[in-house]
C-alpha positions, 0 to 999 in steps of 0.5 A: 537421480536419487543422489540429486534428490538427496542433494536437493533435500539437504539444501532445502533442510539447510535453508529451513535451518537458516530460517529461509524455507524454500520448499514452499516456493512453488517456482523454485520447487518446479526448478528443483524437480526439473533438475532432479529429473535431469531436464536441466543442469544446475547452472540453468536451474540457478539462472532461472531462479535468479530470473524469478527473483529478479522478476519478483523484486521488480514486481515488489518495486512496482507495487511500492511505487504504486503505493507511494504514488497512491499515498501522495495522491490521497494526501493531495486529495485530503488536503484539497478536501480539508480546504474545501471542508474548511471553507464549507465549515465557515459558510455553515457557521455563518448560516447558523449564526444568521439563523440564530442571531438574525441578519444584522442588516435587518435588525438592530443589535439586541442592546439597541432594540431594548434601549429603544423600548 
């Protein structure tokens, strides 16, 4: 059992030197522990870890697809909101113009009003 532990420690050290530390991976370390204690063989350990990596990859892809879908829906929503806002902005400008300038149908333009005086 000690030789398996030393093999595992060397493999972990090599991974750290390569810049890919694996000793912080809880699932991997649980598999290493099972292997060192003789509960599973190396092939089972390898296969189970490959399954872990495949599951993580699928989860990552799922999150990326969800994020992309959310981004697309936010873009669509923002586009609709900006269209609505621009229509609202035009009506707000019209409303302000009416308040400031008066309704042209009710009053003649200022030039005509002053020329009649």
